[in-house]
Kinemage of the C-alpha trace (Angstrom):
@kinemage 1
@onewidth
@group {chain A} dominant
@subgroup {mainchain}
@vectorlist {calphas} color= white
{ca met a 1} P -0.050 0.039 0.019
{ca ala a 2} L 1.111 3.505 -0.546
{ca ala a 3} L 2.150 5.770 2.175
{ca gly a 4} L 1.890 9.590 2.522
{ca ala a 5} L -1.494 10.241 1.069
{ca asp a 6} L -3.341 13.203 2.502
{ca thr a 7} L -6.092 11.554 4.639
{ca arg a 8} L -7.466 14.746 6.217
{ca his a 9} L -11.042 14.318 5.038
{ca thr a 10} L -14.367 14.130 7.037
{ca ala a 11} L -17.319 12.123 6.133
{ca ala a 12} L -19.367 15.247 5.497
{ca his a 13} L -17.135 16.177 2.699
{ca leu a 14} L -16.820 12.732 1.018
{ca pro a 15} L -19.311 11.116 -1.375
{ca leu a 16} L -20.628 7.715 -0.482
{ca met a 17} L -19.243 4.651 -2.103
{ca asn a 18} L -20.749 4.549 -5.613
{ca lys a 19} L -20.378 1.937 -8.382
{ca ala a 20} L -17.603 3.733 -10.005
{ca asn a 21} L -15.491 3.991 -6.835
{ca leu a 22} L -16.429 0.297 -5.856
{ca cys a 23} L -14.990 -0.707 -9.261
{ca arg a 24} L -11.868 1.273 -8.722
{ca leu a 25} L -11.503 -0.437 -5.302
{ca leu a 26} L -11.720 -3.938 -6.799
{ca ala a 27} L -9.576 -3.034 -9.677
{ca leu a 28} L -6.857 -1.742 -7.285
{ca ala a 29} L -7.108 -4.877 -5.178
{ca ala a 30} L -6.916 -7.167 -8.335
{ca ile a 31} L -3.868 -5.228 -9.561
{ca trp a 32} L -1.985 -5.208 -6.339
{ca gly a 33} L -2.965 -8.960 -5.765
{ca ala a 34} L -1.486 -9.692 -9.175
{ca ser a 35} L 1.881 -7.996 -8.357
{ca phe a 36} L 2.851 -11.080 -6.207
{ca leu a 37} L 1.947 -13.256 -9.237
{ca phe a 38} L 4.129 -11.212 -11.525
{ca met a 39} L 7.034 -11.270 -8.966
{ca arg a 40} L 6.715 -14.969 -8.716
{ca ile a 41} L 7.059 -15.172 -12.427
{ca gly a 42} L 9.890 -12.583 -12.862
{ca ala a 43} L 12.121 -13.029 -9.902
{ca pro a 44} L 13.380 -16.496 -10.726
{ca ala a 45} L 13.987 -15.451 -14.387
{ca val a 46} L 16.027 -12.324 -14.037
{ca gly a 47} L 16.676 -12.054 -10.218
{ca pro a 48} L 15.224 -9.947 -7.486
{ca ala a 49} L 17.468 -6.910 -8.018
{ca ala a 50} L 16.967 -6.690 -11.785
{ca leu a 51} L 13.185 -7.281 -11.502
{ca ile a 52} L 12.773 -4.546 -8.914
{ca phe a 53} L 15.010 -2.071 -10.734
{ca leu a 54} L 13.006 -2.482 -13.826
{ca arg a 55} L 9.735 -2.282 -11.729
{ca val a 56} L 10.456 1.058 -10.214
{ca ala a 57} L 12.176 2.622 -13.218
{ca leu a 58} L 9.269 1.812 -15.445
{ca ala a 59} L 6.980 3.113 -12.879
{ca ala a 60} L 8.855 6.259 -12.438
{ca leu a 61} L 9.024 6.913 -16.190
{ca phe a 62} L 5.157 6.208 -16.418
{ca leu a 63} L 4.357 8.679 -13.620
{ca ala a 64} L 6.696 11.268 -15.112
{ca ala a 65} L 4.690 11.039 -18.350
{ca val a 66} L 1.497 11.551 -16.358
{ca ala a 67} L 2.945 14.351 -14.314
{ca ala a 68} L 4.078 16.205 -17.622
{ca ser a 69} L 0.593 15.813 -19.013
{ca leu a 70} L -1.030 17.066 -15.893
{ca arg a 71} L 1.582 19.657 -15.231
{ca lys a 72} L 2.359 18.397 -11.670
{ca pro a 73} L 5.580 19.753 -10.497
{ca leu a 74} L 7.854 17.305 -8.528
{ca gln a 75} L 9.588 20.160 -6.438
{ca leu a 76} L 12.680 17.873 -6.224
{ca ala a 77} L 14.959 20.556 -4.692
{ca arg a 78} L 12.459 21.045 -1.846
{ca his a 79} L 11.406 17.505 -1.073
{ca trp a 80} L 14.330 15.269 -2.310
{ca arg a 81} L 15.301 14.117 1.275
{ca his a 82} L 11.603 13.207 1.874
{ca tyr a 83} L 11.353 11.245 -1.426
{ca leu a 84} L 14.648 9.322 -0.479
{ca val a 85} L 13.174 8.215 2.893
{ca leu a 86} L 9.726 7.298 1.310
{ca gly a 87} L 11.321 5.619 -1.670
{ca leu a 88} L 13.469 3.498 0.541
{ca phe a 89} L 10.799 2.190 2.942
{ca asn a 90} L 7.742 2.458 0.816
{ca ser a 91} L 9.217 0.784 -2.465
{ca ala a 92} L 12.770 -0.123 -2.761
{ca leu a 93} L 13.319 -2.169 0.408
{ca pro a 94} L 9.769 -3.970 0.512
{ca phe a 95} L 9.861 -4.585 -3.229
{ca leu a 96} L 13.426 -6.223 -2.945
{ca leu a 97} L 12.328 -8.382 0.126
{ca phe a 98} L 9.171 -9.432 -1.566
{ca ala a 99} L 11.180 -10.307 -4.875
{ca his a 100} L 13.647 -12.282 -2.735
{ca ala a 101} L 10.869 -14.117 -0.976
{ca ala a 102} L 9.134 -14.789 -4.293
{ca leu a 103} L 11.998 -17.110 -5.345
{ca thr a 104} L 10.666 -19.595 -2.756
{ca val a 105} L 7.332 -18.540 -1.389
{ca ser a 106} L 4.020 -18.751 -3.274
{ca ala a 107} L 2.156 -15.736 -4.528
{ca ser a 108} L -0.759 -16.663 -2.292
{ca leu a 109} L 1.286 -16.536 0.792
{ca leu a 110} L 3.054 -13.323 -0.171
{ca ala a 111} L -0.276 -11.545 -0.602
{ca ile a 112} L -1.467 -12.738 2.809
{ca leu a 113} L 1.642 -11.678 4.608
{ca asn a 114} L 1.473 -8.260 2.853
{ca ala a 115} L -1.825 -7.821 4.858
{ca thr a 116} L 0.151 -7.586 8.005
{ca ala a 117} L 1.387 -4.018 7.069
{ca pro a 118} L -1.385 -2.263 9.056
{ca leu a 119} L -0.497 -4.291 12.120
{ca trp a 120} L 3.137 -3.161 11.897
{ca gly a 121} L 1.973 0.347 11.260
{ca ala a 122} L -0.333 0.410 14.346
{ca leu a 123} L 2.450 -1.094 16.493
{ca leu a 124} L 5.114 1.450 15.262
{ca gly a 125} L 2.636 4.263 15.545
{ca ala a 126} L 2.006 3.406 19.246
{ca val a 127} L 5.686 3.254 19.883
{ca val a 128} L 6.588 6.553 18.166
{ca thr a 129} L 3.721 8.533 19.884
{ca arg a 130} L 4.227 6.627 23.265
{ca thr a 131} L 0.605 5.784 23.471
{ca gln a 132} L -0.817 2.448 24.863
{ca leu a 133} L -2.675 0.132 22.324
{ca ser a 134} L -6.169 -0.297 23.296
{ca ala a 135} L -7.402 -3.715 24.357
{ca lys a 136} L -9.115 -4.163 21.025
{ca ala a 137} L -5.943 -3.310 19.053
{ca ala a 138} L -3.953 -5.645 21.176
{ca cys a 139} L -6.280 -8.463 20.616
{ca gly a 140} L -6.060 -7.656 16.905
{ca leu a 141} L -2.254 -7.880 16.976
{ca leu a 142} L -2.372 -11.268 18.872
{ca leu a 143} L -4.704 -12.504 16.150
{ca gly a 144} L -2.519 -11.211 13.457
{ca val a 145} L 0.565 -13.104 15.068
{ca ala a 146} L -1.609 -16.236 15.329
{ca gly a 147} L -2.456 -16.024 11.666
{ca val a 148} L 1.245 -15.669 10.635
{ca ala a 149} L 2.161 -18.538 12.965
{ca val a 150} L -0.375 -20.816 11.347
{ca leu a 151} L 0.849 -19.808 7.837
{ca ala a 152} L 4.613 -19.809 8.553
{ca gly a 153} L 4.602 -22.895 10.675
{ca ile a 154} L 2.976 -25.152 8.035
{ca glu a 155} L 4.379 -23.492 4.939
{ca ala a 156} L 8.008 -23.407 6.194
{ca ala a 157} L 7.945 -27.196 6.810
{ca ala a 158} L 6.757 -27.710 3.114
{ca leu a 159} L 9.260 -25.171 1.549
{ca pro a 160} L 12.777 -26.021 0.469
{ca ala a 161} L 15.853 -24.791 2.405
{ca gly a 162} L 15.636 -21.132 3.183
{ca gly a 163} L 11.885 -21.177 3.265
{ca gly a 164} L 11.863 -19.579 6.759
{ca leu a 165} L 14.073 -16.865 5.693
{ca ala a 166} L 11.970 -16.103 2.662
{ca ile a 167} L 8.843 -15.847 4.993
{ca ala a 168} L 10.819 -13.549 7.286
{ca ala a 169} L 11.818 -11.428 4.276
{ca ala a 170} L 8.137 -11.071 3.278
{ca leu a 171} L 7.260 -9.985 6.901
{ca gly a 172} L 10.144 -7.518 6.766
{ca ala a 173} L 8.611 -6.006 3.522
{ca ala a 174} L 5.280 -5.530 5.375
{ca leu a 175} L 7.211 -4.049 8.210
{ca cys a 176} L 8.830 -1.502 5.742
{ca tyr a 177} L 5.435 -0.455 4.755
{ca gly a 178} L 4.575 0.159 8.387
{ca ile a 179} L 7.657 2.244 8.846
{ca ala a 180} L 6.738 4.172 5.671
{ca thr a 181} L 3.217 4.846 6.938
{ca thr a 182} L 4.463 6.010 10.369
{ca tyr a 183} L 6.969 8.346 8.844
{ca ala a 184} L 4.437 9.799 6.371
{ca arg a 185} L 2.219 10.743 9.306
{ca thr a 186} L 4.962 12.597 11.155
{ca thr a 187} L 6.406 14.526 8.168
{ca thr a 188} L 5.454 17.669 6.355
{ca ala a 189} L 2.399 17.115 4.005
{ca val a 190} L 3.455 16.580 0.418
{ca asp a 191} L 0.994 16.255 -2.578
{ca ala a 192} L -0.059 12.618 -2.789
{ca phe a 193} L 0.732 12.286 -6.444
{ca ala a 194} L 4.205 13.895 -5.848
{ca asn a 195} L 4.896 11.408 -3.219
{ca ala a 196} L 4.215 8.515 -5.670
{ca his a 197} L 6.316 10.083 -8.472
{ca gly a 198} L 9.154 11.302 -6.339
{ca ser a 199} L 9.353 8.061 -4.300
{ca met a 200} L 9.606 5.975 -7.468
{ca trp a 201} L 12.460 7.906 -8.726
{ca ala a 202} L 14.191 7.682 -5.341
{ca ala a 203} L 13.521 3.935 -5.358
{ca thr a 204} L 15.307 3.747 -8.636
{ca val a 205} L 18.295 5.425 -7.258
{ca trp a 206} L 18.214 3.052 -4.186
{ca val a 207} L 17.970 -0.087 -6.242
{ca ala a 208} L 20.390 0.676 -8.978
{ca pro a 209} L 23.591 -0.185 -6.804
{ca ala a 210} L 22.212 -3.603 -6.203
{ca leu a 211} L 22.529 -4.350 -9.921
{ca leu a 212} L 26.278 -4.318 -9.519
{ca phe a 213} L 26.146 -7.352 -7.180
{ca ala a 214} L 23.409 -9.319 -8.919
{ca pro a 215} L 24.239 -12.216 -11.084
{ca leu a 216} L 23.337 -12.122 -14.810
{ca pro a 217} L 20.252 -14.108 -15.712
{ca pro a 218} L 21.108 -17.586 -17.161
{ca ala a 219} L 19.109 -16.711 -20.346
{ca leu a 220} L 17.196 -13.874 -22.053
{ca pro a 221} L 13.731 -13.663 -20.560
{ca gly a 222} L 10.768 -14.979 -22.715
{ca val a 223} L 7.688 -13.056 -23.603
{ca pro a 224} L 5.741 -13.988 -20.601
{ca val a 225} L 8.471 -12.821 -18.282
{ca ile a 226} L 8.880 -9.527 -20.085
{ca ala a 227} L 5.141 -9.045 -20.049
{ca ala a 228} L 5.098 -9.786 -16.226
{ca ile a 229} L 7.873 -7.118 -15.695
{ca val a 230} L 6.126 -4.367 -17.784
{ca ala a 231} L 2.875 -5.157 -15.980
{ca leu a 232} L 4.566 -5.104 -12.564
{ca gly a 233} L 6.094 -1.684 -13.338
{ca val a 234} L 3.451 0.128 -15.374
{ca val a 235} L 0.194 -1.464 -14.024
{ca cys a 236} L 1.013 -2.554 -10.474
{ca ser a 237} L 3.079 0.578 -9.531
{ca gly a 238} L 2.171 3.348 -12.064
{ca ile a 239} L -1.582 2.878 -12.630
{ca ala a 240} L -2.155 1.377 -9.205
{ca tyr a 241} L -0.899 4.515 -7.600
{ca leu a 242} L -3.197 6.636 -9.787
{ca leu a 243} L -6.060 4.465 -8.697
{ca tyr a 244} L -5.120 4.428 -5.099
{ca phe a 245} L -4.913 8.347 -4.778
{ca arg a 246} L -7.942 8.788 -6.731
{ca leu a 247} L -9.820 6.657 -4.197
{ca ile a 248} L -8.243 8.699 -1.360
{ca ala a 249} L -9.545 11.863 -2.863
{ca glu a 250} L -13.023 10.527 -3.603
{ca ile a 251} L -13.934 8.366 -0.699
{ca gly a 252} L -11.194 8.987 2.024
{ca ala a 253} L -8.414 6.910 3.506
{ca thr a 254} L -10.483 4.746 5.810
{ca pro a 255} L -12.741 3.205 3.111
{ca thr a 256} L -9.714 2.890 0.914
{ca leu a 257} L -8.255 0.622 3.533
{ca ala a 258} L -10.600 -2.002 2.451
{ca val a 259} L -8.152 -2.812 -0.282
{ca thr a 260} L -5.961 -4.386 2.341
{ca phe a 261} L -8.747 -7.024 2.974
{ca leu a 262} L -9.260 -7.650 -0.644
{ca ile a 263} L -5.678 -8.030 -1.890
{ca pro a 264} L -5.080 -11.507 -0.265
{ca ala a 265} L -8.237 -12.837 -1.903
{ca phe a 266} L -7.069 -11.795 -5.409
{ca gly a 267} L -3.452 -13.007 -4.588
{ca val a 268} L -4.726 -16.317 -3.671
{ca leu a 269} L -7.033 -16.410 -6.749
{ca trp a 270} L -4.350 -15.486 -9.260
{ca gly a 271} L -1.827 -17.788 -7.791
{ca his a 272} L -4.273 -20.743 -7.960
{ca leu a 273} L -5.456 -19.889 -11.538
{ca phe a 274} L -2.149 -19.127 -13.193
{ca leu a 275} L 0.447 -20.981 -11.082
{ca asp a 276} L -1.636 -23.952 -9.879
{ca glu a 277} L -0.934 -23.057 -6.241
{ca ala a 278} L -2.908 -25.206 -3.874
{ca val a 279} L -5.014 -23.604 -1.263
{ca gly a 280} L -5.069 -25.486 1.822
{ca trp a 281} L -7.055 -25.133 5.107
{ca his a 282} L -4.026 -23.463 6.861
{ca thr a 283} L -4.006 -20.797 3.935
{ca leu a 284} L -7.531 -19.891 4.548
{ca ala a 285} L -7.385 -20.028 8.314
{ca gly a 286} L -4.137 -18.051 8.493
{ca ala a 287} L -5.661 -15.482 6.201
{ca met a 288} L -8.777 -15.013 8.167
{ca leu a 289} L -6.845 -14.594 11.414
{ca val a 290} L -4.499 -11.972 9.831
{ca leu a 291} L -7.429 -10.034 8.309
{ca ala a 292} L -9.498 -10.237 11.456
{ca gly a 293} L -6.478 -8.982 13.554
{ca thr a 294} L -5.908 -6.178 10.943
{ca ala a 295} L -9.518 -5.170 11.203
{ca leu a 296} L -9.430 -4.946 15.033
{ca thr a 297} L -6.026 -3.232 15.239
{ca thr a 298} L -7.011 -0.472 12.695
{ca gly a 299} L -10.660 -0.183 13.727
{ca phe a 300} L -11.897 -0.965 10.311
{ca ser a 301} L -15.475 -1.688 9.685
{ca leu a 302} L -17.658 -2.030 6.505
{ca arg a 303} L -19.739 0.980 7.720
{ca ala a 304} L -16.628 3.148 6.811
{ca val a 305} L -16.735 1.798 3.273
{ca phe a 306} L -20.511 1.755 2.852
{ca pro a 307} L -21.926 4.493 5.309
{ca gln a 308} L -25.729 4.900 5.365
{ca arg a 309} L -27.330 7.803 3.747
{ca pro a 310} L -29.063 10.318 5.987
{ca ala a 311} L -32.824 9.728 6.173
{ca ala a 312} L -33.453 12.945 4.207
{ca gln a 313} L -31.342 11.524 1.191
{ca arg a 314} L -33.151 8.138 1.101
């Protein structure tokens, strides 16, 4: 999920969820869910470093073209330090960690572990602000930990050597998103689109040195791999950010959080359909525990997504 969006909206100033926004929400969840499928296809073929460099570079070029057409300035001289921090924790590090995990871990499991990001964000937020978590949020964290334990415990036993480290890398990626979210809440507000655009260029700068230490791919990638890489950069990073910030502007941050709960469903679906990944009882049980924990910790409810209209408007 993207960090740094301006979430200062009130329900009175936001339109209710309509069909167009519901379609955008589902499309965003489907796209971000597919990112784990594309990483699972691309990482073994070209390596994690090359895959992620191409992802962020393509996204940066795409968003630069959009910025030029919309005449949205990047204000690089003013915000370059901010972009570097956000690009590191919201893109470069988590993308690299997920790509490394994708060498071993299924797309389904990656999508579910990604859903722990709000749990990390809530925990880090409490630490930074030195506030005690409510009993409800604490129960949510325990549920999330239980879900990860169910998933990791069973999956790690079935994975080849290094499976445990791969799962840890995926959880580290989710932690990075939590760090990025916490940072974005405590820094100077920057335009949401500029955050996406600037952070992608910063991520490109961060990832580029990793190419010096990455082995060359054993063979030129085929058409399916190239298509996966382009989709990962342009669609899953570039277009997805545009959808995300459009939803933030249209319905607010809290309803948009629903995408967190939809991504695992699409991630499991795409992995099953295109990679023949098995969906066991532990996958469903672990996913439900993680999502229930996330809902409790963040205070999310369906009422935020589909608020009731006042009686006078019915």
